[in-house]
N, C-alpha and C positions, 0 to 999 in steps of 0.2 A: 635323316640318319640318326640312329640312336647314339648316345654318348659312348657306349662300349664299342660300337662299330667304328666310330670316328677315332677313338683311341687306338684301336687295333690297326687301322689304316695308317695313322701317324707313326706308330711304332714300326710298322712294316717299312714305311718310307725311310725312317731313320736308319733301320738296319741296312737297307739298300744304299743309302748315302754313305754310311761308315764302312760297311763290309761287303758291298756289291751283292753278289748272289750266294753268299755264304750259307744262307738258310732259306728254305722254301717258305713262301707266304703262309701256307696252311699249317706250318709247324708252330707258328706264333699263336699263343693263347692269351686272352685277357679274361680274367675271372674276378668275381667279387670274393674277397677273403671271408673265411668263416667267422672271424672275429672282427667286428666293426672298427675296433680301435687300431686295426692294421690297415685302415684306409678304405677307400671306395673301390679301387681296382688294383689288381696285381697281374704281372705277366711272367711267363716262363722264359722269356727271350734270353736272358743272361745265362741261364743254365743250359739252354739249347745251343748257344753260340760258343761257350767256353772252350771246348776242344777244337771246334772248327776254326777259331781265330787265334787260338793259343793265348788267351787272356783270362785272368781271374774273373769270376762272375761279378764280383763287386765293382771291378773296373768297368766292365761292360755296362752294368746297370747304371753306374754313375754317368757314363757318357750318354746313354739313352735318356736318362732323367734330365740331364743338362739341356738337351735339345727340346725335350717335351715341355720344360718350364717356359719356353719362349712362345708356346701356343697360347692364344688368347683365352681359350676355355679352360686351361689347366691352372688351377690355383697353386698347387704344390706337387712336385714329383721328386721322389727321393729314392735312393738305393738303400735297402736295408738287408741285413743278413737273414737267411731263412730261419724259421723257428720261432 
C-alpha cells in the first residue's frame, strides 16, 4: 500500500471513530501540496466536515492530527490554516 493510500485509510478510520458516518469515505481526499514547504500531504477532511459536525475546521483538523501523530509512520501531523 502506498503511503498516500495508508494515510487516507487512517484519516477515514479517524473520521469514523470521532464522527461515525458523518462523511462518506470517497469524500476524503489526500493530496500533495503545490508548495513543498507546506508538507508532504494535505487533506480536505476538515473543510468537508465543518458543517456536518458543527465544528470549526481548525478544531477538526487538530483532532485528526492528534490521532494521526500516534501512527508509527507519521513523523508529524499538524493543523494549519488554509492559504
